[in-house]
C-alpha positions as CSV (number, residue, x, y, z in Angstrom):
1,M,0.0,0.0,0.0
2,L,2.9,2.3,0.6
3,D,3.7,2.0,-3.1
4,V,0.3,3.6,-3.8
5,V,1.1,6.4,-1.3
6,A,4.5,7.0,-3.1
7,S,2.9,6.9,-6.5
8,T,0.3,9.5,-5.4
9,I,2.9,12.1,-4.3
10,P,4.0,13.3,-7.8
11,L,0.3,13.9,-8.7
12,F,-0.2,16.8,-6.3
13,E,-0.3,20.3,-7.5
14,P,1.4,22.4,-6.3
15,P,4.2,19.9,-5.7
16,F,4.1,17.8,-2.6
17,D,6.7,19.7,-0.6
18,H,4.6,22.9,-1.1
19,F,1.2,21.2,-0.9
20,F,1.5,20.0,2.7
21,P,2.3,22.1,5.7
22,Q,6.0,21.5,6.7
23,P,5.2,19.2,9.8
24,H,2.8,17.1,7.7
25,F,5.3,16.9,4.9
26,E,8.1,15.8,7.3
27,L,5.8,13.1,8.8
28,V,5.1,11.6,5.3
29,E,8.8,11.9,4.4
30,S,9.8,10.0,7.5
31,V,7.7,7.0,6.4
32,L,9.2,7.0,2.9
33,A,12.7,7.2,4.4
34,L,12.0,4.2,6.7
35,R,10.7,2.3,3.7
36,A,13.9,3.2,1.7
37,Q,16.0,1.9,4.6
38,A,14.0,-1.3,5.2
39,P,12.0,-2.0,2.0
40,T,10.8,-5.4,3.2
41,S,10.2,-4.8,6.8
42,W,9.3,-1.1,7.3
43,W,5.7,-2.0,8.3
44,D,7.0,-4.3,11.1
45,D,8.8,-1.6,13.1
46,A,6.5,-1.3,16.1
47,A,8.6,1.5,17.7
48,F,8.3,3.6,14.5
49,A,4.6,2.9,14.2
50,R,4.1,4.2,17.8
51,D,6.2,7.2,17.1
52,F,4.4,7.9,13.8
53,L,1.0,7.8,15.5
54,A,2.2,10.0,18.3
55,R,3.7,12.5,15.9
56,Y,0.4,12.4,13.9
57,D,-1.6,13.2,17.0
58,L,0.7,16.1,17.7
59,L,0.5,17.7,14.3
60,P,-0.3,21.4,14.7
61,D,-3.8,22.5,14.0
62,V,-3.1,24.6,11.0
63,P,-5.1,25.2,7.8
64,T,-4.4,22.5,5.3
65,R,-5.7,21.8,1.8
66,P,-8.6,19.3,1.7
67,A,-6.4,16.5,0.2
68,V,-4.1,16.4,3.2
69,G,-6.5,14.7,5.5
70,P,-7.4,11.7,3.3
71,F,-3.8,11.2,2.3
72,L,-2.5,11.2,5.9
73,M,-5.3,8.8,7.0
74,V,-3.8,6.2,4.6
75,L,-0.6,6.2,6.6
76,V,-2.5,6.1,9.9
77,R,-4.4,3.1,8.7
78,L,-1.2,1.4,7.7
79,F,0.4,1.9,11.1
80,E,-2.7,1.0,13.0
81,A,-3.1,-2.3,11.1
82,R,-1.7,-5.3,12.8
83,R,1.7,-6.1,11.3
84,G,0.9,-4.0,8.3
85,C,-1.8,-6.3,7.1
86,L,-4.9,-4.7,5.8
87,S,-8.2,-6.3,5.1
88,A,-9.6,-6.0,1.6
89,D,-12.0,-3.3,2.9
90,Q,-9.2,-1.4,4.5
91,A,-7.0,-1.7,1.4
92,L,-9.9,-0.4,-0.7
93,E,-10.4,2.5,1.7
94,C,-6.7,3.4,1.3
95,L,-6.8,3.3,-2.5
96,S,-9.9,5.4,-2.4
97,S,-8.3,7.9,0.0
98,C,-5.2,8.3,-2.2
99,Y,-7.4,8.9,-5.2
100,E,-9.6,11.3,-3.3
101,A,-6.5,13.3,-2.3
102,V,-5.5,13.6,-6.0
103,L,-9.1,14.4,-7.0
104,V,-9.6,17.2,-4.5
105,S,-6.1,18.6,-5.3
106,Q,-7.2,18.9,-9.0
107,L,-10.9,19.7,-9.1
108,T,-13.1,21.8,-7.0
109,G,-16.8,22.5,-6.7
110,R,-19.3,20.0,-8.1
111,V,-17.2,17.3,-9.8
112,T,-18.7,14.9,-12.4
113,V,-17.4,11.6,-13.6
114,A,-16.7,13.4,-16.9
115,D,-14.6,15.9,-15.1
116,E,-12.6,13.1,-13.5
117,R,-12.2,11.3,-16.9
118,Q,-10.9,14.5,-18.5
119,N,-8.4,15.3,-15.7
120,A,-4.9,13.9,-16.5
121,K,-3.8,13.6,-12.9
122,C,-6.9,11.7,-11.9
123,Q,-6.4,9.3,-14.8
124,Q,-2.8,8.9,-13.9
125,A,-3.8,8.0,-10.3
126,I,-6.2,5.4,-11.6
127,A,-3.6,3.9,-13.9
128,R,-0.9,3.8,-11.2
129,Q,-3.2,2.2,-8.7
130,T,-4.4,-0.4,-11.3
131,G,-0.8,-1.2,-12.2
132,L,0.2,-1.7,-8.5
133,V,-2.9,-3.8,-7.7
134,L,-2.2,-6.0,-10.8
135,R,1.5,-6.3,-9.8
136,A,0.5,-7.3,-6.3
137,L,-1.9,-10.0,-7.6
138,G,1.0,-11.3,-9.6
């Protein structure tokens, strides 16, 4: 699921490091750094999970863009899950939240399916998620 998170980051506009408030950005970056250091066991680091959730709870109450909440909730779900294992419903919720983050970063107001189909970033999000799910299914 962290692959979906990582593949979503380039789809934000403005760019990710300007899209999120600094403390929120640093929290996401810490997860990606852990994954880079331990690609096969990042999800099994109980101390990091506790620290991540504590840092999440301490994030400053500052104005954020609407996409920030759904995106961060994906990481919260991953670290709340037992040994990083998500149920099918939880995985679908995470995929949906990543897509929602892209959607609300791209389109505002009343959004139709046609609007989503015409938006390149939304289509890229769908294509990336589809590719990752198909790869996971092997």
